[in-house]
VEXPAMI-721491 format. One line per 2 residues: number of its first residue (from 1); their letters; for each residue z negated, y negated, x of C-alpha. Coordinates in steps of 0.25 Angstrom, whole numbers, plus 5000, padded with zeros to 4 digits. Each point is the difference from the previous one (the first is absolute). Layout:
REM residues N
NUM = a = Z Y X | ...
This chain:
REM residues 103
1 = mv = 5050 4961 5012 | 4998 5015 4993
3 = pe = 5007 5003 4988 | 4992 5002 4988
5 = lk = 4997 5014 4998 | 4998 5004 4985
7 = pt = 4991 5012 4996 | 5012 5006 4992
9 = da = 5007 5002 5015 | 5004 5014 5002
11 = sv = 5001 4999 5014 | 4985 4997 5002
13 = et = 4992 5011 5000 | 4985 4998 4995
15 = vg = 4988 5007 5007 | 4985 5001 4997
17 = ke = 4991 4992 5007 | 4994 5012 5006
19 = ri = 5013 5003 5009 | 5000 4987 5006
21 = pq = 4992 5005 5012 | 5010 5010 5003
23 = lr = 5010 4990 5001 | 5004 4994 5013
25 = fa = 5004 4983 5001 | 5007 4994 5010
27 = ph = 4992 4990 5009 | 5009 4987 4997
29 = dv = 4998 4992 4985 | 5012 5005 4990
31 = lt = 5001 4985 4998 | 5007 4991 5008
33 = dp = 5000 4985 4992 | 4986 4992 5002
35 = va = 5002 4997 4986 | 5000 5014 4995
37 = vh = 4989 5003 5008 | 4991 4990 4995
39 = rr = 5005 5004 4986 | 4995 5012 5002
41 = rh = 4987 4996 5005 | 4997 4993 4988
43 = da = 5005 5012 4991 | 4990 5009 5007
45 = er = 4989 4992 4997 | 5005 4998 4985
47 = aa = 5000 5016 4999 | 4986 5000 5007
49 = tl = 4994 4990 4989 | 5008 5008 4989
51 = gn = 4993 5014 5006 | 4986 4994 5000
53 = ay = 4999 4990 4988 | 5009 5011 4990
55 = hg = 5001 5013 5008 | 5015 4997 4998
57 = kl = 5011 5008 5007 | 5014 4995 5003
59 = di = 5011 5006 5009 | 5002 4998 5016
61 = yf = 5011 5002 5005 | 4999 5003 5017
63 = rt = 5010 5006 5010 | 4995 5011 5009
65 = ad = 5005 5003 5015 | 5011 5007 4996
67 = ga = 5006 4988 4992 | 4997 5007 4985
69 = tk = 4997 4990 4990 | 4989 5005 4991
71 = rv = 4991 4995 4990 | 4985 5005 4995
73 = yt = 4994 4995 4989 | 4983 4998 5002
75 = tv = 4991 4990 5000 | 4997 4992 5012
77 = wa = 4985 4997 5003 | 5000 4992 5013
79 = th = 5009 4992 5009 | 4998 5000 5013
81 = qd = 5008 4992 5013 | 5008 5011 5002
83 = yl = 5000 5009 4988 | 4996 5003 4986
85 = tl = 4990 5009 4995 | 5004 5009 4989
87 = ks = 4991 5007 4990 | 4992 5012 5005
89 = gi = 5001 4992 5013 | 5014 5002 5005
91 = al = 5005 4992 5011 | 5015 4994 4997
93 = pl = 5006 4991 5011 | 5003 4987 4996
95 = ha = 5011 4998 5010 | 5007 5012 4993
97 = vl = 4998 4994 4985 | 5014 4994 4996
99 = sf = 4996 4995 4986 | 4989 5001 4989
101 = df = 5005 5002 4984 | 4989 4995 4993
103 = y = 5000 5003 4984
């Protein structure tokens, strides 16, 4: 299980959504627990509902190919099988997402 990350965690770099296309992601899933993977899918659907119905933003914690954990504060417009579509049409691989922080 992934430890719960908090927005005040200084070790987590916050990046703008515009920077995501330049980042590299590992080909494997960052989550190994099937229950955590299922919860991530549920939270991704919830994030898309929040984005579409209320234009609400949230923090998404994800891991890059070099093992760094990063955070982006954005709106999720859609959830697909393999990725999330963020505001401005930016795609974030779902297998790189560690967790969501809803406000």
